[in-house]
C-alpha positions as CSV (number, residue, x, y, z in Angstrom):
1,M,-6.6,20.2,-6.2
2,G,-8.6,17.8,-4.0
3,A,-7.4,15.3,-1.4
4,Q,-5.1,12.6,-2.5
5,L,-5.0,9.1,-1.1
6,H,-2.1,6.6,-1.5
7,V,-2.1,2.9,-0.7
8,I,1.3,1.2,-0.2
9,A,1.4,-2.4,-1.4
10,T,2.9,-4.9,1.2
11,S,1.9,-8.5,1.3
12,E,-1.2,-9.8,-0.6
13,E,-3.3,-9.9,2.6
14,G,-1.9,-6.6,3.8
15,T,-2.6,-4.9,0.5
16,R,-6.1,-6.3,0.4
17,A,-6.7,-4.9,4.0
18,A,-5.3,-1.5,2.9
19,L,-7.5,-1.4,-0.1
20,R,-10.6,-2.2,2.0
21,E,-9.7,0.6,4.4
22,A,-8.8,2.9,1.4
23,R,-12.3,2.4,0.1
24,R,-13.8,3.8,3.4
25,V,-11.2,6.7,3.6
26,A,-11.8,7.6,-0.1
27,R,-15.5,8.0,0.5
28,R,-14.9,10.1,3.6
29,L,-12.4,12.3,1.8
30,N,-14.3,12.4,-1.5
31,V,-11.4,10.9,-3.4
32,E,-12.3,9.6,-6.8
33,R,-9.1,7.7,-7.6
34,A,-6.4,6.5,-5.2
35,V,-2.7,5.8,-6.1
36,L,-1.5,2.3,-5.3
37,L,2.3,2.3,-4.9
38,V,4.0,-1.1,-5.5
39,P,7.6,-1.1,-4.2
40,R,9.8,-3.6,-6.0
41,T,13.3,-4.7,-5.3
42,Q,16.3,-4.2,-7.5
43,A,16.1,-7.8,-8.7
44,Q,12.4,-7.4,-9.5
45,A,13.2,-4.3,-11.5
46,I,15.3,-6.4,-14.0
47,A,12.2,-8.5,-14.9
48,A,10.8,-8.4,-18.4
49,T,8.2,-5.8,-19.3
50,D,5.5,-8.5,-19.6
51,E,6.2,-9.5,-15.9
52,H,5.7,-5.8,-14.9
53,A,2.4,-5.7,-16.8
54,D,1.3,-8.9,-15.1
55,V,2.1,-7.4,-11.7
56,V,0.2,-4.2,-12.5
57,N,-2.8,-6.2,-13.7
58,T,-2.8,-8.3,-10.5
59,Y,-2.9,-5.2,-8.4
60,R,-5.6,-3.6,-10.5
61,R,-7.7,-6.8,-10.2
62,M,-7.2,-6.8,-6.4
63,A,-8.3,-3.1,-6.2
64,S,-11.3,-3.8,-8.4
65,E,-12.3,-6.8,-6.2
66,T,-12.3,-4.5,-3.2
67,G,-14.2,-1.7,-5.0
68,V,-11.4,0.9,-5.2
69,N,-10.6,2.9,-8.3
70,V,-6.7,3.1,-8.4
71,S,-3.8,4.1,-10.5
72,V,-1.0,1.6,-10.0
73,R,2.5,2.9,-9.9
74,M,5.5,0.6,-9.5
75,C,8.5,1.9,-7.6
76,F,11.7,0.2,-8.3
77,A,14.5,-0.3,-5.7
78,C,12.6,1.9,-3.3
79,T,13.1,1.9,0.5
80,S,10.4,3.4,2.7
81,L,12.4,6.6,3.0
82,E,12.9,6.9,-0.8
83,L,9.2,6.1,-1.3
84,S,8.3,9.0,1.0
85,R,10.6,11.4,-0.7
86,S,10.0,10.6,-4.4
87,M,6.5,9.2,-4.7
88,L,4.5,10.8,-1.9
89,P,3.8,14.5,-1.9
90,P,4.6,16.2,1.5
91,G,1.9,15.5,4.1
92,S,0.2,12.8,2.0
93,T,-2.5,10.5,3.4
94,A,-1.5,6.9,2.9
95,V,-2.9,3.5,3.9
96,V,-0.5,0.6,4.8
97,G,-1.9,-2.8,5.5
98,G,-0.4,-5.8,7.2
99,R,-0.3,-8.0,10.3
100,R,0.3,-6.3,13.6
101,R,2.5,-7.6,16.4
102,W,3.0,-6.0,19.7
103,W,6.4,-7.5,20.6
104,W,8.3,-7.0,17.3
105,P,7.0,-4.8,14.4
106,T,6.2,-6.5,11.2
107,H,7.6,-5.2,7.8
108,A,4.3,-3.4,7.2
109,Q,4.4,-1.7,10.6
110,R,8.0,-0.6,10.0
111,V,6.9,0.9,6.6
112,A,4.0,2.7,8.2
113,Y,6.3,4.0,11.0
114,A,8.9,5.3,8.5
115,L,6.3,7.1,6.5
116,K,4.8,8.6,9.6
117,Q,8.3,9.8,10.7
118,A,8.7,11.4,7.2
119,G,5.6,13.5,7.9
120,H,2.8,11.6,6.2
121,D,-0.6,10.9,7.6
122,I,-0.7,7.1,7.9
123,I,-3.6,4.8,8.4
124,F,-2.7,1.2,9.3
125,A,-5.1,-1.5,8.2
126,D,-4.7,-4.5,10.4
127,A,-4.8,-7.7,8.4
128,S,-4.1,-10.0,11.5
129,G,-7.6,-11.3,11.9
130,P,-8.4,-14.2,14.2
131,V,-6.0,-17.1,14.4
132,Q,-7.5,-20.2,12.9
133,A,-6.7,-23.7,14.1
134,H,-5.6,-26.2,11.4
135,A,-7.6,-29.5,11.2
């Protein structure tokens, strides 16, 4: 079996940054299809099936816009540790995207750190970008 690549959904901008980075990594590792894992809370798990389909379609569209071929998998009531145990094979390569702060880690940085501590190869896609002034 060839290399596998996973993308962990965070915020919209973080997920887009992760998908852009995943496109580069997939080419380098010769990965045909990445797996986009979408963690959902317990409350979100109760939503109607139509809402789940809408979420999956939104992430598929986002991946398509960034040029990444993905399988979308929703993970209900999943913490980072549960995600690493149940959804990521040992030693997986995963891309996590989000804003980066040096004084206090963002949610995306904490997810990336937890997955790295669980033994996965993590690539962090920084979505911080330049700060823009409001007119």
